[in-house]
All heavy atoms as TSV, in Angstrom:
chain	resi	resn	atom	element	x	y	z
A	1	MET	N	N	84.786	113.793	-132.206
A	1	MET	CA	C	84.087	115.021	-132.480
A	1	MET	C	C	82.950	114.725	-133.462
A	1	MET	O	O	83.126	114.031	-134.445
A	1	MET	CB	C	85.076	116.007	-133.098
A	1	MET	CG	C	84.466	117.252	-133.587
A	1	MET	SD	S	85.680	118.385	-134.253
A	1	MET	CE	C	86.982	118.251	-133.057
A	2	LYS	N	N	81.792	115.260	-133.144
A	2	LYS	CA	C	80.626	115.037	-133.991
A	2	LYS	C	C	80.234	116.323	-134.707
A	2	LYS	O	O	80.514	117.422	-134.236
A	2	LYS	CB	C	79.461	114.539	-133.146
A	2	LYS	CG	C	79.738	113.195	-132.501
A	2	LYS	CD	C	78.498	112.626	-131.898
A	2	LYS	CE	C	78.813	111.253	-131.354
A	2	LYS	NZ	N	77.661	110.439	-131.247
A	3	ALA	N	N	79.573	116.156	-135.829
A	3	ALA	CA	C	79.159	117.312	-136.623
A	3	ALA	C	C	78.142	118.152	-135.856
A	3	ALA	O	O	78.107	119.372	-136.013
A	3	ALA	CB	C	78.584	116.859	-137.953
A	4	THR	N	N	77.321	117.521	-135.019
A	4	THR	CA	C	76.332	118.290	-134.257
A	4	THR	C	C	77.014	119.236	-133.272
A	4	THR	O	O	76.523	120.340	-133.040
A	4	THR	CB	C	75.377	117.347	-133.505
A	4	THR	OG1	O	76.150	116.443	-132.702
A	4	THR	CG2	C	74.518	116.560	-134.466
A	5	GLU	N	N	78.146	118.815	-132.719
A	5	GLU	CA	C	78.902	119.696	-131.821
A	5	GLU	C	C	79.454	120.889	-132.600
A	5	GLU	O	O	79.480	122.014	-132.105
A	5	GLU	CB	C	80.069	118.940	-131.192
A	5	GLU	CG	C	79.671	117.787	-130.308
A	5	GLU	CD	C	80.873	116.967	-129.868
A	5	GLU	OE1	O	82.020	117.396	-130.094
A	5	GLU	OE2	O	80.655	115.885	-129.315
A	6	LEU	N	N	79.907	120.618	-133.814
A	6	LEU	CA	C	80.513	121.670	-134.618
A	6	LEU	C	C	79.489	122.682	-135.102
A	6	LEU	O	O	79.797	123.860	-135.253
A	6	LEU	CB	C	81.242	121.063	-135.815
A	6	LEU	CG	C	82.441	120.189	-135.479
A	6	LEU	CD1	C	82.959	119.513	-136.731
A	6	LEU	CD2	C	83.530	121.006	-134.829
A	7	ARG	N	N	78.280	122.238	-135.370
A	7	ARG	CA	C	77.256	123.157	-135.879
A	7	ARG	C	C	76.858	124.198	-134.840
A	7	ARG	O	O	76.373	125.268	-135.189
A	7	ARG	CB	C	76.031	122.366	-136.335
A	7	ARG	CG	C	76.277	121.628	-137.616
A	7	ARG	CD	C	75.010	121.050	-138.222
A	7	ARG	NE	N	75.349	120.320	-139.424
A	7	ARG	CZ	C	75.476	119.002	-139.486
A	7	ARG	NH1	N	75.263	118.258	-138.427
A	7	ARG	NH2	N	75.791	118.410	-140.631
A	8	GLY	N	N	77.106	123.906	-133.566
A	8	GLY	CA	C	76.791	124.854	-132.514
A	8	GLY	C	C	77.825	125.956	-132.360
A	8	GLY	O	O	77.598	126.933	-131.645
A	9	LYS	N	N	78.962	125.825	-133.032
A	9	LYS	CA	C	80.031	126.805	-132.899
A	9	LYS	C	C	79.920	127.858	-133.997
A	9	LYS	O	O	79.345	127.618	-135.047
A	9	LYS	CB	C	81.390	126.114	-133.014
A	9	LYS	CG	C	81.666	125.149	-131.877
A	9	LYS	CD	C	83.045	124.550	-131.996
A	9	LYS	CE	C	83.322	123.618	-130.824
A	9	LYS	NZ	N	84.687	123.078	-130.890
A	10	ASP	N	N	80.499	129.037	-133.715
A	10	ASP	CA	C	80.495	130.091	-134.729
A	10	ASP	C	C	81.702	129.925	-135.651
A	10	ASP	O	O	82.533	129.035	-135.466
A	10	ASP	CB	C	80.493	131.472	-134.073
A	10	ASP	CG	C	81.737	131.725	-133.247
A	10	ASP	OD1	O	82.411	130.753	-132.873
A	10	ASP	OD2	O	82.030	132.906	-132.990
A	11	GLN	N	N	81.780	130.780	-136.655
A	11	GLN	CA	C	82.799	130.655	-137.701
A	11	GLN	C	C	84.216	130.789	-137.131
A	11	GLN	O	O	85.122	130.073	-137.540
A	11	GLN	CB	C	82.548	131.712	-138.785
A	11	GLN	CG	C	83.257	131.450	-140.074
A	11	GLN	CD	C	82.665	130.294	-140.871
A	11	GLN	OE1	O	81.621	129.761	-140.548
A	11	GLN	NE2	N	83.359	129.907	-141.918
A	12	ALA	N	N	84.412	131.698	-136.184
A	12	ALA	CA	C	85.742	131.905	-135.603
A	12	ALA	C	C	86.191	130.677	-134.813
A	12	ALA	O	O	87.357	130.270	-134.884
A	12	ALA	CB	C	85.737	133.136	-134.716
A	13	ALA	N	N	85.275	130.078	-134.063
A	13	ALA	CA	C	85.606	128.882	-133.293
A	13	ALA	C	C	85.915	127.709	-134.220
A	13	ALA	O	O	86.806	126.903	-133.931
A	13	ALA	CB	C	84.456	128.527	-132.355
A	14	LEU	N	N	85.199	127.633	-135.327
A	14	LEU	CA	C	85.467	126.571	-136.292
A	14	LEU	C	C	86.841	126.753	-136.929
A	14	LEU	O	O	87.572	125.772	-137.133
A	14	LEU	CB	C	84.380	126.549	-137.378
A	14	LEU	CG	C	83.014	126.033	-136.946
A	14	LEU	CD1	C	82.007	126.242	-138.073
A	14	LEU	CD2	C	83.080	124.566	-136.557
A	15	GLN	N	N	87.207	127.988	-137.225
A	15	GLN	CA	C	88.522	128.248	-137.807
A	15	GLN	C	C	89.623	127.895	-136.829
A	15	GLN	O	O	90.644	127.316	-137.206
A	15	GLN	CB	C	88.630	129.720	-138.228
A	15	GLN	CG	C	89.906	130.044	-138.963
A	15	GLN	CD	C	90.034	129.297	-140.280
A	15	GLN	OE1	O	89.078	129.181	-141.031
A	15	GLN	NE2	N	91.213	128.780	-140.546
A	16	GLN	N	N	89.413	128.205	-135.564
A	16	GLN	CA	C	90.400	127.869	-134.540
A	16	GLN	C	C	90.523	126.347	-134.407
A	16	GLN	O	O	91.632	125.814	-134.291
A	16	GLN	CB	C	90.010	128.487	-133.196
A	16	GLN	CG	C	90.991	128.202	-132.092
A	16	GLN	CD	C	90.567	128.827	-130.779
A	16	GLN	OE1	O	89.521	129.448	-130.688
A	16	GLN	NE2	N	91.370	128.643	-129.759
A	17	GLU	N	N	89.406	125.649	-134.416
A	17	GLU	CA	C	89.408	124.186	-134.343
A	17	GLU	C	C	90.148	123.592	-135.541
A	17	GLU	O	O	90.935	122.649	-135.392
A	17	GLU	CB	C	87.967	123.678	-134.299
A	17	GLU	CG	C	87.832	122.202	-134.100
A	17	GLU	CD	C	88.176	121.753	-132.697
A	17	GLU	OE1	O	87.955	122.538	-131.748
A	17	GLU	OE2	O	88.666	120.618	-132.549
A	18	LEU	N	N	89.921	124.158	-136.717
A	18	LEU	CA	C	90.591	123.682	-137.921
A	18	LEU	C	C	92.102	123.871	-137.809
A	18	LEU	O	O	92.874	122.970	-138.154
A	18	LEU	CB	C	90.050	124.415	-139.150
A	18	LEU	CG	C	90.667	124.029	-140.489
A	18	LEU	CD1	C	90.412	122.572	-140.809
A	18	LEU	CD2	C	90.113	124.913	-141.586
A	19	ASN	N	N	92.536	125.025	-137.321
A	19	ASN	CA	C	93.965	125.283	-137.157
A	19	ASN	C	C	94.607	124.296	-136.187
A	19	ASN	O	O	95.707	123.798	-136.428
A	19	ASN	CB	C	94.212	126.717	-136.693
A	19	ASN	CG	C	93.936	127.723	-137.782
A	19	ASN	OD1	O	93.958	127.400	-138.966
A	19	ASN	ND2	N	93.643	128.946	-137.384
A	20	GLU	N	N	93.908	123.999	-135.084
A	20	GLU	CA	C	94.432	123.042	-134.114
A	20	GLU	C	C	94.543	121.651	-134.719
A	20	GLU	O	O	95.526	120.939	-134.492
A	20	GLU	CB	C	93.539	123.008	-132.870
A	20	GLU	CG	C	93.609	124.267	-132.043
A	20	GLU	CD	C	92.590	124.285	-130.919
A	20	GLU	OE1	O	91.928	123.254	-130.685
A	20	GLU	OE2	O	92.447	125.331	-130.272
A	21	LEU	N	N	93.538	121.255	-135.507
A	21	LEU	CA	C	93.567	119.938	-136.129
A	21	LEU	C	C	94.674	119.837	-137.176
A	21	LEU	O	O	95.328	118.797	-137.297
A	21	LEU	CB	C	92.210	119.623	-136.762
A	21	LEU	CG	C	91.088	119.299	-135.781
A	21	LEU	CD1	C	89.747	119.261	-136.499
A	21	LEU	CD2	C	91.352	117.980	-135.077
A	22	LEU	N	N	94.899	120.919	-137.916
A	22	LEU	CA	C	95.977	120.908	-138.906
A	22	LEU	C	C	97.347	120.792	-138.241
A	22	LEU	O	O	98.236	120.093	-138.739
A	22	LEU	CB	C	95.905	122.155	-139.789
A	22	LEU	CG	C	94.734	122.192	-140.770
A	22	LEU	CD1	C	94.643	123.558	-141.439
A	22	LEU	CD2	C	94.851	121.092	-141.798
A	23	LYS	N	N	97.512	121.461	-137.094
A	23	LYS	CA	C	98.768	121.340	-136.346
A	23	LYS	C	C	98.940	119.919	-135.815
A	23	LYS	O	O	100.043	119.364	-135.845
A	23	LYS	CB	C	98.802	122.340	-135.191
A	23	LYS	CG	C	99.005	123.757	-135.638
A	23	LYS	CD	C	99.006	124.717	-134.465
A	23	LYS	CE	C	99.088	126.145	-134.948
A	23	LYS	NZ	N	99.012	127.121	-133.857
A	24	ALA	N	N	97.853	119.328	-135.339
A	24	ALA	CA	C	97.910	117.950	-134.844
A	24	ALA	C	C	98.264	116.995	-135.976
A	24	ALA	O	O	99.062	116.067	-135.793
A	24	ALA	CB	C	96.576	117.560	-134.213
A	25	GLN	N	N	97.686	117.228	-137.148
A	25	GLN	CA	C	97.979	116.379	-138.299
A	25	GLN	C	C	99.461	116.484	-138.681
A	25	GLN	O	O	100.109	115.480	-138.967
A	25	GLN	CB	C	97.112	116.764	-139.489
A	25	GLN	CG	C	97.329	115.883	-140.700
A	25	GLN	CD	C	96.575	116.363	-141.918
A	25	GLN	OE1	O	96.362	117.559	-142.094
A	25	GLN	NE2	N	96.170	115.441	-142.754
A	26	PHE	N	N	99.991	117.690	-138.664
A	26	PHE	CA	C	101.403	117.881	-138.977
A	26	PHE	C	C	102.288	117.130	-137.987
A	26	PHE	O	O	103.245	116.452	-138.365
A	26	PHE	CB	C	101.753	119.370	-138.987
A	26	PHE	CG	C	103.192	119.640	-139.265
A	26	PHE	CD1	C	103.682	119.561	-140.555
A	26	PHE	CD2	C	104.065	119.969	-138.243
A	26	PHE	CE1	C	105.015	119.807	-140.825
A	26	PHE	CE2	C	105.397	120.217	-138.495
A	26	PHE	CZ	C	105.877	120.133	-139.789
A	27	GLY	N	N	101.942	117.244	-136.704
A	27	GLY	CA	C	102.710	116.546	-135.675
A	27	GLY	C	C	102.670	115.036	-135.854
A	27	GLY	O	O	103.690	114.355	-135.707
A	28	LEU	N	N	101.510	114.519	-136.194
A	28	LEU	CA	C	101.395	113.076	-136.410
A	28	LEU	C	C	102.186	112.637	-137.631
A	28	LEU	O	O	102.816	111.574	-137.628
A	28	LEU	CB	C	99.920	112.685	-136.559
A	28	LEU	CG	C	99.079	112.775	-135.283
A	28	LEU	CD1	C	97.609	112.549	-135.613
A	28	LEU	CD2	C	99.549	111.778	-134.250
A	29	ARG	N	N	102.165	113.451	-138.687
A	29	ARG	CA	C	102.941	113.108	-139.879
A	29	ARG	C	C	104.428	113.079	-139.570
A	29	ARG	O	O	105.165	112.215	-140.063
A	29	ARG	CB	C	102.664	114.100	-141.011
A	29	ARG	CG	C	101.342	113.862	-141.674
A	29	ARG	CD	C	101.205	114.524	-143.041
A	29	ARG	NE	N	102.040	115.670	-143.296
A	29	ARG	CZ	C	101.613	116.934	-143.329
A	29	ARG	NH1	N	100.341	117.218	-143.115
A	29	ARG	NH2	N	102.446	117.921	-143.594
A	30	MET	N	N	104.891	114.005	-138.736
A	30	MET	CA	C	106.300	114.016	-138.359
A	30	MET	C	C	106.645	112.796	-137.506
A	30	MET	O	O	107.719	112.222	-137.637
A	30	MET	CB	C	106.653	115.292	-137.585
A	30	MET	CG	C	106.632	116.540	-138.430
A	30	MET	SD	S	107.763	116.463	-139.822
A	30	MET	CE	C	106.625	116.410	-141.184
A	31	GLN	N	N	105.726	112.390	-136.640
A	31	GLN	CA	C	105.961	111.204	-135.824
A	31	GLN	C	C	106.025	109.941	-136.684
A	31	GLN	O	O	106.820	109.044	-136.412
A	31	GLN	CB	C	104.872	111.050	-134.770
A	31	GLN	CG	C	104.976	112.058	-133.657
A	31	GLN	CD	C	103.881	111.888	-132.621
A	31	GLN	OE1	O	103.175	110.888	-132.627
A	31	GLN	NE2	N	103.740	112.860	-131.739
A	32	ILE	N	N	105.200	109.883	-137.712
A	32	ILE	CA	C	105.255	108.735	-138.622
A	32	ILE	C	C	106.594	108.726	-139.360
A	32	ILE	O	O	107.227	107.684	-139.517
A	32	ILE	CB	C	104.074	108.760	-139.613
A	32	ILE	CG1	C	102.787	108.378	-138.907
A	32	ILE	CG2	C	104.322	107.829	-140.795
A	32	ILE	CD1	C	101.550	108.489	-139.761
A	33	ALA	N	N	107.034	109.895	-139.796
A	33	ALA	CA	C	108.280	109.980	-140.558
A	33	ALA	C	C	109.485	109.571	-139.718
A	33	ALA	O	O	110.443	109.006	-140.239
A	33	ALA	CB	C	108.471	111.390	-141.098
A	34	THR	N	N	109.434	109.833	-138.412
A	34	THR	CA	C	110.553	109.498	-137.535
A	34	THR	C	C	110.335	108.180	-136.808
A	34	THR	O	O	111.073	107.868	-135.870
A	34	THR	CB	C	110.791	110.620	-136.513
A	34	THR	OG1	O	109.607	110.813	-135.744
A	34	THR	CG2	C	111.193	111.909	-137.198
A	35	GLN	N	N	109.317	107.427	-137.217
A	35	GLN	CA	C	109.030	106.101	-136.660
A	35	GLN	C	C	108.690	106.148	-135.167
A	35	GLN	O	O	108.971	105.225	-134.430
A	35	GLN	CB	C	110.237	105.166	-136.869
A	35	GLN	CG	C	110.726	105.069	-138.272
A	35	GLN	CD	C	109.982	104.035	-139.076
A	35	GLN	OE1	O	109.566	103.029	-138.534
A	35	GLN	NE2	N	109.792	104.286	-140.353
A	36	GLN	N	N	108.059	107.238	-134.702
A	36	GLN	CA	C	107.717	107.373	-133.294
A	36	GLN	C	C	106.247	107.106	-133.015
A	36	GLN	O	O	105.855	106.981	-131.868
A	36	GLN	CB	C	108.072	108.774	-132.793
A	36	GLN	CG	C	109.548	109.053	-132.793
A	36	GLN	CD	C	109.847	110.470	-132.360
A	36	GLN	OE1	O	108.949	111.297	-132.239
A	36	GLN	NE2	N	111.119	110.765	-132.130
A	37	LEU	N	N	105.421	107.036	-134.054
A	37	LEU	CA	C	103.984	106.876	-133.863
A	37	LEU	C	C	103.635	105.392	-133.917
A	37	LEU	O	O	103.876	104.728	-134.919
A	37	LEU	CB	C	103.208	107.641	-134.934
A	37	LEU	CG	C	101.698	107.667	-134.787
A	37	LEU	CD1	C	101.302	108.407	-133.510
A	37	LEU	CD2	C	101.053	108.325	-135.980
A	38	SER	N	N	103.053	104.892	-132.836
A	38	SER	CA	C	102.685	103.476	-132.815
A	38	SER	C	C	101.239	103.264	-133.254
A	38	SER	O	O	100.915	102.258	-133.868
A	38	SER	CB	C	102.888	102.905	-131.411
A	38	SER	OG	O	102.104	103.615	-130.485
A	39	ASN	N	N	100.367	104.235	-132.964
A	39	ASN	CA	C	98.961	104.105	-133.321
A	39	ASN	C	C	98.679	104.982	-134.547
A	39	ASN	O	O	98.346	106.155	-134.424
A	39	ASN	CB	C	98.079	104.520	-132.137
A	39	ASN	CG	C	96.614	104.311	-132.400
A	39	ASN	OD1	O	96.237	103.708	-133.406
A	39	ASN	ND2	N	95.778	104.797	-131.509
A	40	THR	N	N	98.782	104.393	-135.715
A	40	THR	CA	C	98.606	105.158	-136.945
A	40	THR	C	C	97.145	105.491	-137.215
A	40	THR	O	O	96.857	106.304	-138.088
A	40	THR	CB	C	99.191	104.401	-138.149
A	40	THR	OG1	O	98.579	103.118	-138.224
A	40	THR	CG2	C	100.694	104.238	-137.997
A	41	ALA	N	N	96.225	104.909	-136.479
A	41	ALA	CA	C	94.804	105.214	-136.655
A	41	ALA	C	C	94.491	106.645	-136.230
A	41	ALA	O	O	93.475	107.207	-136.646
A	41	ALA	CB	C	93.949	104.228	-135.867
A	42	GLN	N	N	95.347	107.239	-135.426
A	42	GLN	CA	C	95.138	108.625	-135.002
A	42	GLN	C	C	95.135	109.563	-136.194
A	42	GLN	O	O	94.373	110.521	-136.232
A	42	GLN	CB	C	96.235	109.053	-134.030
A	42	GLN	CG	C	96.151	108.421	-132.672
A	42	GLN	CD	C	97.321	108.832	-131.804
A	42	GLN	OE1	O	98.419	109.086	-132.308
A	42	GLN	NE2	N	97.097	108.893	-130.509
A	43	LEU	N	N	95.992	109.292	-137.165
A	43	LEU	CA	C	96.076	110.152	-138.339
A	43	LEU	C	C	94.764	110.127	-139.118
A	43	LEU	O	O	94.278	111.167	-139.562
A	43	LEU	CB	C	97.239	109.726	-139.233
A	43	LEU	CG	C	97.562	110.643	-140.394
A	43	LEU	CD1	C	97.950	112.021	-139.896
A	43	LEU	CD2	C	98.674	110.065	-141.229
A	44	LYS	N	N	94.172	108.965	-139.253
A	44	LYS	CA	C	92.888	108.836	-139.955
A	44	LYS	C	C	91.797	109.605	-139.221
A	44	LYS	O	O	90.986	110.292	-139.835
A	44	LYS	CB	C	92.525	107.361	-140.070
A	44	LYS	CG	C	91.236	107.100	-140.799
A	44	LYS	CD	C	90.982	105.604	-140.893
A	44	LYS	CE	C	89.686	105.306	-141.603
A	44	LYS	NZ	N	89.435	103.867	-141.698
A	45	LYS	N	N	91.799	109.521	-137.897
A	45	LYS	CA	C	90.796	110.223	-137.098
A	45	LYS	C	C	90.918	111.734	-137.272
A	45	LYS	O	O	89.916	112.433	-137.454
A	45	LYS	CB	C	90.952	109.850	-135.627
A	45	LYS	CG	C	89.946	110.491	-134.712
A	45	LYS	CD	C	90.205	110.111	-133.267
A	45	LYS	CE	C	89.239	110.768	-132.330
A	45	LYS	NZ	N	89.302	112.211	-132.322
A	46	VAL	N	N	92.142	112.240	-137.256
A	46	VAL	CA	C	92.364	113.677	-137.401
A	46	VAL	C	C	91.959	114.139	-138.801
A	46	VAL	O	O	91.349	115.196	-138.957
A	46	VAL	CB	C	93.841	114.036	-137.093
A	46	VAL	CG1	C	94.152	115.468	-137.469
A	46	VAL	CG2	C	94.128	113.813	-135.625
A	47	ARG	N	N	92.290	113.346	-139.821
A	47	ARG	CA	C	91.909	113.707	-141.190
A	47	ARG	C	C	90.398	113.806	-141.329
A	47	ARG	O	O	89.877	114.719	-141.971
A	47	ARG	CB	C	92.432	112.658	-142.186
A	47	ARG	CG	C	93.791	112.924	-142.682
A	47	ARG	CD	C	94.105	112.211	-143.980
A	47	ARG	NE	N	93.388	110.992	-144.220
A	47	ARG	CZ	C	93.884	109.754	-144.105
A	47	ARG	NH1	N	95.126	109.586	-143.731
A	47	ARG	NH2	N	93.152	108.703	-144.375
A	48	ARG	N	N	89.683	112.882	-140.723
A	48	ARG	CA	C	88.221	112.914	-140.803
A	48	ARG	C	C	87.642	114.081	-140.020
A	48	ARG	O	O	86.646	114.679	-140.431
A	48	ARG	CB	C	87.641	111.590	-140.324
A	48	ARG	CG	C	87.909	110.488	-141.314
A	48	ARG	CD	C	87.205	109.242	-140.964
A	48	ARG	NE	N	87.454	108.263	-142.015
A	48	ARG	CZ	C	86.826	107.116	-142.104
A	48	ARG	NH1	N	85.931	106.782	-141.209
A	48	ARG	NH2	N	87.102	106.281	-143.076
A	49	ASP	N	N	88.258	114.413	-138.884
A	49	ASP	CA	C	87.799	115.578	-138.119
A	49	ASP	C	C	88.010	116.862	-138.913
A	49	ASP	O	O	87.161	117.754	-138.889
A	49	ASP	CB	C	88.533	115.660	-136.773
A	49	ASP	CG	C	88.045	114.621	-135.779
A	49	ASP	OD1	O	86.954	114.048	-135.987
A	49	ASP	OD2	O	88.763	114.381	-134.781
A	50	ILE	N	N	89.129	116.954	-139.627
A	50	ILE	CA	C	89.381	118.123	-140.475
A	50	ILE	C	C	88.299	118.229	-141.540
A	50	ILE	O	O	87.762	119.307	-141.805
A	50	ILE	CB	C	90.787	118.043	-141.112
A	50	ILE	CG1	C	91.854	118.250	-140.044
A	50	ILE	CG2	C	90.941	119.074	-142.232
A	50	ILE	CD1	C	93.263	117.971	-140.508
A	51	ALA	N	N	87.956	117.101	-142.139
A	51	ALA	CA	C	86.917	117.099	-143.174
A	51	ALA	C	C	85.573	117.519	-142.593
A	51	ALA	O	O	84.820	118.264	-143.233
A	51	ALA	CB	C	86.813	115.716	-143.806
A	52	ARG	N	N	85.269	117.082	-141.373
A	52	ARG	CA	C	84.004	117.473	-140.734
A	52	ARG	C	C	83.953	118.979	-140.510
A	52	ARG	O	O	82.934	119.618	-140.765
A	52	ARG	CB	C	83.841	116.750	-139.402
A	52	ARG	CG	C	83.312	115.380	-139.517
A	52	ARG	CD	C	82.959	114.788	-138.149
A	52	ARG	NE	N	82.844	113.359	-138.293
A	52	ARG	CZ	C	83.786	112.483	-137.971
A	52	ARG	NH1	N	84.907	112.909	-137.424
A	52	ARG	NH2	N	83.612	111.199	-138.153
A	53	VAL	N	N	85.042	119.526	-139.999
A	53	VAL	CA	C	85.078	120.964	-139.723
A	53	VAL	C	C	84.914	121.752	-141.022
A	53	VAL	O	O	84.135	122.706	-141.084
A	53	VAL	CB	C	86.385	121.355	-138.997
A	53	VAL	CG1	C	86.534	122.859	-138.926
A	53	VAL	CG2	C	86.421	120.746	-137.610
A	54	LYS	N	N	85.620	121.343	-142.064
A	54	LYS	CA	C	85.521	122.051	-143.342
A	54	LYS	C	C	84.111	121.951	-143.919
A	54	LYS	O	O	83.596	122.913	-144.490
A	54	LYS	CB	C	86.533	121.498	-144.340
A	54	LYS	CG	C	87.945	121.927	-144.047
A	54	LYS	CD	C	88.895	121.436	-145.125
A	54	LYS	CE	C	90.292	121.960	-144.906
A	54	LYS	NZ	N	91.206	121.520	-145.987
A	55	THR	N	N	83.481	120.794	-143.763
A	55	THR	CA	C	82.119	120.613	-144.263
A	55	THR	C	C	81.153	121.546	-143.553
A	55	THR	O	O	80.327	122.213	-144.189
A	55	THR	CB	C	81.666	119.150	-144.079
A	55	THR	OG1	O	82.555	118.309	-144.808
A	55	THR	CG2	C	80.247	118.948	-144.556
A	56	VAL	N	N	81.250	121.629	-142.236
A	56	VAL	CA	C	80.354	122.493	-141.467
A	56	VAL	C	C	80.616	123.954	-141.815
A	56	VAL	O	O	79.677	124.743	-141.948
A	56	VAL	CB	C	80.511	122.240	-139.951
A	56	VAL	CG1	C	79.762	123.269	-139.135
A	56	VAL	CG2	C	80.016	120.842	-139.607
A	57	MET	N	N	81.887	124.311	-142.009
A	57	MET	CA	C	82.206	125.693	-142.383
A	57	MET	C	C	81.585	126.037	-143.739
A	57	MET	O	O	81.017	127.113	-143.907
A	57	MET	CB	C	83.711	125.897	-142.433
A	57	MET	CG	C	84.371	125.915	-141.072
A	57	MET	SD	S	86.150	126.008	-141.141
A	57	MET	CE	C	86.380	127.707	-141.640
A	58	ASN	N	N	81.681	125.136	-144.694
A	58	ASN	CA	C	81.084	125.375	-146.009
A	58	ASN	C	C	79.563	125.449	-145.939
A	58	ASN	O	O	78.944	126.247	-146.647
A	58	ASN	CB	C	81.509	124.285	-147.002
A	58	ASN	CG	C	82.940	124.449	-147.429
A	58	ASN	OD1	O	83.482	125.545	-147.405
A	58	ASN	ND2	N	83.558	123.347	-147.809
A	59	GLN	N	N	78.951	124.639	-145.094
A	59	GLN	CA	C	77.499	124.690	-144.942
A	59	GLN	C	C	77.061	126.025	-144.355
A	59	GLN	O	O	76.061	126.584	-144.759
A	59	GLN	CB	C	77.026	123.547	-144.042
A	59	GLN	CG	C	77.083	122.196	-144.698
A	59	GLN	CD	C	76.739	121.073	-143.743
A	59	GLN	OE1	O	76.667	121.270	-142.530
A	59	GLN	NE2	N	76.531	119.893	-144.291
A	60	LYS	N	N	77.832	126.524	-143.389
A	60	LYS	CA	C	77.479	127.810	-142.777
A	60	LYS	C	C	77.665	128.966	-143.764
A	60	LYS	O	O	76.920	129.938	-143.730
A	60	LYS	CB	C	78.295	128.044	-141.508
A	60	LYS	CG	C	77.835	127.184	-140.361
A	60	LYS	CD	C	78.553	127.560	-139.084
A	60	LYS	CE	C	78.022	126.735	-137.946
A	60	LYS	NZ	N	77.327	127.522	-136.971
A	61	GLU	N	N	78.669	128.872	-144.627
A	61	GLU	CA	C	78.890	129.908	-145.636
A	61	GLU	C	C	77.765	129.940	-146.652
A	61	GLU	O	O	77.400	130.995	-147.142
A	61	GLU	CB	C	80.204	129.678	-146.364
A	61	GLU	CG	C	81.422	130.150	-145.614
A	61	GLU	CD	C	82.684	129.932	-146.412
A	61	GLU	OE1	O	82.603	129.698	-147.632
A	61	GLU	OE2	O	83.764	130.005	-145.813
A	62	ALA	N	N	77.225	128.786	-146.966
A	62	ALA	CA	C	76.175	128.695	-147.993
A	62	ALA	C	C	74.865	129.307	-147.509
A	62	ALA	O	O	74.037	129.734	-148.333
A	62	ALA	CB	C	75.957	127.237	-148.393
A	63	LYS	N	N	74.682	129.369	-146.217
A	63	LYS	CA	C	73.417	129.909	-145.684
A	63	LYS	C	C	73.367	131.395	-145.737
A	63	LYS	O	O	74.224	132.144	-145.799
A	63	LYS	CB	C	73.209	129.435	-144.254
A	63	LYS	CG	C	72.846	127.977	-144.176
A	63	LYS	CD	C	72.535	127.602	-142.750
A	63	LYS	CE	C	72.169	126.125	-142.701
A	63	LYS	NZ	N	71.868	125.699	-141.363
């Protein structure tokens, strides 16, 4: 996911995207805890996507 894609979305769509990413992050954390996740790089990717969404949301609020 790129920031340019996110800037084209409205605030409600960004909030929905953030909620989905937070649920995905929770699921990945549970998989790590139960030793079921083999590709731990997924967690890093989701964390960065969450940060991107929050950054774009804050930029839109500032305008």
